[in-house]
N, C-alpha and C positions, 0 to 999 in steps of 0.2 A: 556539638552543638552548640549555639549561642545563649549565654545567659545574662538575664536582662534583659531581653527583647522582648516584647509585646507581640506576637504573632494577632492582625487583626482578622476579626470573623467577619465573611463576610457571607449575607445572606441572599440568596436569590441574586447572585450577580448575573448582570449583562452582559455577555459579550457579543458584538459585531460578528459580521461576517466579514468580509476581505472587501464587499462594496458598501461595508457600512451602513446596511437599511434594515436587515432583520437579522435575530439572535440567532445565536449559532445553540445547536441543543443537540445532547448527546443521543448518538442513533448506534441503536444496537446492531442493528442487522447491519450496517455499514463495518461496524469494528469485526463482527465475526467475517463479513467476507474477507477483510485484511489479515487478519489472522488465519483465516483458510487460506489466501494465496501465499504467504508468511512460510505458513507447512508447507505447501505445494513446493515452493522454490528451494526449499533448505531439502525434500528429497529429491529434487532435480541435481542440487548441488553435491549429492552425499555418493558414498562410493560405488554403489550398484552401478550406477545410470553412469556417472561419469565413466567410469569403465569399459561403456559400451563403446564409447567415445573417444576412447585410448590407444589410436587406432596409427599407424604410419603413414597411412593414405594422406593425401592434401589436398585441398581444391585452391586452386588458384595460385598454389604456393605457399597455402597458408593450412597447420596443420587443424585437422577438423576439429580435435579436443577444444582451441581455440574458437573455433568459428562456433562450436557448441555453448561455451560460455557466455561469448560474446550474445547468442541468439536470446538467450534464458535471461541473461541481465536488461537486455532493451527489451522482453516479452514483461518481465517482472513489470520495468519502469510504464509501460505503458498500459499494463492491467490496474495500474495503484493510479494511473491519472483518471481511467476510465470509473472506476469504482468511487473515487472522491470527483470529480467533474461532475456525472451526468445523475441528473434525480432518478428515481426512482419512479414508476407509473400511478405509485398513488400519491407522493409529492407534488408529482404535475398536477394529478387533481386537487390537493389542498391549496397550489397557489390559483388557480381558477378562482376558487370561490373567495 
């Protein structure tokens, strides 16, 4: 830790979103969804599930395990984008008011 440096205390810091027009807020529901998605992906990448796809068959010359890993990776990225990009229904009502 650096000694002699004083960290400024910031109260009610305003952090603007990427559009620069609305303040960002901490969203507990979005955080819970992201944590749930993380745990779901961890389960999908864990041993018992991976062993189901560790077979010697191929699809178009690509091993099934590789296709499964790629599919879970793409699915997780798409779900993170969906969770972060699109507002919930109650957020839409707040925007209209």
